C-alpha positions as CSV (number, residue, x, y, z in Angstrom):
1,M,48.6,-2.4,-13.5
2,Q,50.5,-3.5,-10.4
3,L,48.6,-5.5,-7.8
4,L,48.4,-4.7,-4.2
5,N,50.3,-7.0,-1.8
6,I,48.6,-8.9,1.0
7,E,49.5,-6.2,3.6
8,E,48.0,-3.5,1.4
9,I,44.9,-5.6,0.8
10,N,44.5,-6.1,4.5
11,E,44.8,-2.4,5.1
12,V,42.2,-1.5,2.4
13,F,39.6,-3.7,3.9
14,R,40.5,-2.8,7.5
15,R,39.7,0.8,6.6
16,F,36.5,-0.1,4.8
17,R,35.4,-2.1,7.9
18,E,36.3,0.7,10.3
19,Q,34.3,3.1,8.3
20,N,31.3,0.8,7.8
21,P,31.3,-2.3,10.0
22,E,28.0,-3.8,8.8
23,P,27.3,-2.8,5.2
24,K,23.9,-3.7,3.9
25,P,22.4,-4.0,0.4
26,E,20.7,-0.8,-0.8
27,L,17.8,-2.8,-2.4
28,N,14.8,-3.0,-0.1
29,Y,13.7,-6.6,0.8
30,Y,12.4,-8.5,3.7
31,S,12.7,-12.1,2.8
32,P,14.9,-14.4,0.7
33,F,12.3,-14.3,-2.1
34,T,11.9,-10.5,-2.2
35,L,15.7,-10.1,-2.3
36,L,16.0,-12.6,-5.2
37,V,13.3,-10.7,-7.1
38,A,14.8,-7.3,-6.4
39,V,18.3,-8.4,-7.6
40,V,16.8,-9.9,-10.8
41,L,15.0,-6.6,-11.4
42,S,18.2,-4.6,-10.7
43,A,19.9,-5.6,-14.0
44,Q,20.9,-2.5,-16.0
45,T,19.2,-0.1,-13.6
46,T,19.7,1.5,-10.2
47,D,18.8,0.2,-6.8
48,K,16.7,3.3,-6.2
49,S,14.6,2.7,-9.3
50,V,14.1,-0.9,-8.3
51,N,13.0,0.1,-4.8
52,G,10.5,2.5,-6.4
53,V,8.7,-0.4,-8.2
54,T,9.1,-3.2,-5.7
55,S,7.3,-1.1,-3.0
56,T,4.2,-1.6,-5.2
57,L,5.0,-5.1,-6.5
58,F,5.6,-6.7,-3.1
59,K,2.3,-5.3,-1.7
60,L,0.6,-7.5,-4.3
61,A,2.9,-10.4,-4.3
62,D,5.6,-11.1,-1.6
63,T,5.8,-14.8,-2.0
64,P,6.5,-17.1,-5.0
65,E,2.9,-18.4,-4.8
66,K,1.4,-14.9,-5.0
67,M,3.8,-13.8,-7.7
68,A,3.1,-16.9,-9.9
69,E,-0.6,-16.0,-9.7
70,L,0.0,-12.6,-11.4
71,S,0.1,-12.4,-15.1
72,E,3.2,-11.2,-16.9
73,E,1.2,-8.2,-18.0
74,Q,0.4,-7.2,-14.4
75,I,4.0,-7.5,-13.4
76,A,5.2,-5.6,-16.5
77,E,2.8,-2.7,-15.8
78,I,4.3,-2.3,-12.3
79,I,7.9,-2.6,-13.3
80,R,7.7,-0.6,-16.5
81,P,9.8,2.4,-15.2
82,I,12.9,0.2,-14.8
83,G,13.2,-1.0,-18.4
84,L,13.7,-4.4,-19.9
85,T,10.1,-4.9,-18.9
86,R,9.2,-7.9,-21.0
87,N,12.2,-10.1,-20.0
88,K,12.1,-9.1,-16.4
89,S,8.3,-9.7,-16.0
90,H,8.7,-13.1,-17.7
91,N,11.6,-14.1,-15.5
92,V,10.1,-13.0,-12.3
93,R,6.9,-15.0,-12.9
94,E,8.7,-18.1,-14.2
95,L,11.2,-18.2,-11.4
96,S,8.3,-17.9,-9.0
97,K,6.6,-20.8,-10.6
98,K,9.8,-22.9,-10.5
99,L,10.3,-22.1,-6.8
100,C,6.8,-23.4,-6.2
101,S,7.1,-26.5,-8.3
102,D,10.7,-27.6,-7.6
103,F,11.7,-26.1,-4.3
104,G,8.6,-26.0,-2.1
105,G,8.3,-22.2,-2.4
106,N,11.7,-21.7,-0.8
107,V,14.8,-20.0,-2.2
108,P,17.5,-22.6,-2.6
109,G,20.9,-22.3,-1.2
110,T,23.3,-23.5,-3.8
111,M,24.8,-21.9,-6.9
112,E,23.6,-24.8,-9.1
113,E,20.0,-24.5,-7.9
114,L,19.8,-20.8,-8.0
115,T,21.2,-20.5,-11.5
116,S,18.6,-23.0,-12.7
117,L,16.0,-20.4,-12.0
118,P,14.9,-18.2,-15.0
119,G,16.7,-14.8,-15.0
120,V,19.2,-15.8,-12.3
121,G,22.9,-15.6,-13.4
122,R,26.0,-16.1,-11.3
123,K,26.1,-12.5,-9.9
124,T,22.5,-12.7,-8.7
125,A,23.1,-16.1,-7.2
126,N,26.2,-14.9,-5.4
127,V,24.2,-12.0,-3.9
128,V,21.6,-14.3,-2.5
129,L,24.2,-16.8,-1.2
130,N,26.0,-14.0,0.5
131,V,23.2,-12.0,2.0
132,V,20.7,-14.8,2.7
133,F,22.9,-17.7,3.5
134,G,26.0,-15.9,4.8
135,K,28.4,-17.5,2.3
136,P,31.6,-15.7,1.5
137,T,30.8,-15.1,-2.2
138,M,31.9,-12.3,-4.5
139,P,29.1,-10.9,-6.8
140,V,30.9,-8.9,-9.5
141,D,28.7,-6.1,-10.8
142,T,29.8,-3.2,-13.1
143,H,31.3,-1.3,-10.1
144,L,33.5,-4.2,-9.0
145,L,34.5,-5.0,-12.6
146,R,35.6,-1.4,-13.0
147,I,37.3,-0.5,-9.8
148,S,38.9,-3.8,-8.6
149,P,41.6,-3.9,-11.3
150,K,42.0,-0.1,-11.1
151,I,42.7,-0.2,-7.3
152,G,45.0,-3.1,-7.8
153,L,42.8,-5.6,-5.9
154,A,42.3,-8.0,-8.8
155,E,43.3,-9.1,-12.3
156,G,40.9,-9.6,-15.2
157,N,38.5,-7.9,-17.5
158,T,35.5,-10.1,-17.2
159,P,33.2,-10.7,-14.2
160,E,34.4,-14.3,-13.9
161,K,38.1,-13.5,-14.0
162,V,37.7,-10.6,-11.5
163,E,35.5,-12.8,-9.2
164,K,38.2,-15.5,-9.2
165,S,41.0,-13.1,-8.6
166,L,39.2,-11.3,-5.7
167,C,38.3,-14.6,-4.1
168,Q,41.9,-15.8,-4.3
169,R,43.3,-12.5,-2.9
170,I,41.0,-11.2,-0.3
171,P,41.6,-12.6,3.2
172,A,38.8,-14.8,4.6
173,E,38.0,-12.4,7.5
174,F,36.8,-9.7,5.0
175,M,35.0,-11.9,2.4
176,Q,31.5,-11.7,4.0
177,H,31.2,-8.0,3.4
178,A,33.9,-7.3,0.8
179,H,31.6,-6.9,-2.2
180,H,29.3,-4.5,-0.3
181,W,32.3,-2.3,0.6
182,L,33.5,-2.3,-3.0
183,I,30.1,-1.6,-4.5
184,L,29.6,1.3,-2.2
185,H,33.1,2.6,-2.9
186,G,32.5,2.4,-6.6
187,R,29.0,3.9,-6.4
188,Y,29.9,6.9,-4.2
189,V,33.6,7.5,-4.2
190,C,35.5,5.8,-7.0
191,T,32.9,6.8,-9.6
192,A,33.4,6.3,-13.3
193,R,33.2,10.1,-13.9
194,N,35.1,12.4,-11.6
195,P,36.1,10.0,-8.9
196,A,36.4,11.7,-5.5
197,C,40.1,10.8,-4.9
198,E,40.4,13.7,-2.4
199,K,38.0,12.0,0.0
200,C,38.9,8.4,-0.7
201,I,40.1,6.6,2.4
202,I,42.4,4.3,0.4
203,S,43.9,6.9,-2.0
204,D,47.4,6.4,-0.5
205,I,47.2,2.7,-1.3
206,C,45.3,2.7,-4.6
207,K,47.6,1.6,-7.5
208,H,45.8,3.9,-9.9
209,N,47.2,6.9,-8.1
210,E,50.7,5.7,-8.8
């Protein structure tokens, strides 16, 4: 697959920015901690499903201290509809306990510290670093992994390779919101089945269409 040149990349993100200047996560949250928990819970499920369970969970426990006081069974019962219940309930409780014991109840602001928390991998850490701390990170989920090489934005077939390629190729002025634009594009336009190329605002640039 041929890669886009720098002028084409600039035009892709200029159009995304024009269409949606301030993209936001579709997960519901209202603090660094609730965002962290929501992203951990979002593994292998939809944001809509996660929002359905966190509306109940966060009424009971919206801080690490309150979450650590719940049992894994209590958390599991609430999050059961989203699947992977045992692992997710364990991780949410354990990361809450570690935030209390090691970080004074605060969500830390470095990759190393975030990935030391149970259930927090590189993608989750990148989301928190980007949304909470305003860092120009590139969380690569299934949408970015699928569409970035397809469009011609990046090389690679693993999250790590695609992340590195995107970070090297996307101009700094677009990095803050780039992953939001790409997630939304993959979720609603460049879908895995029946992509809506006829309404795609970058269809004339996309290398897949060549």
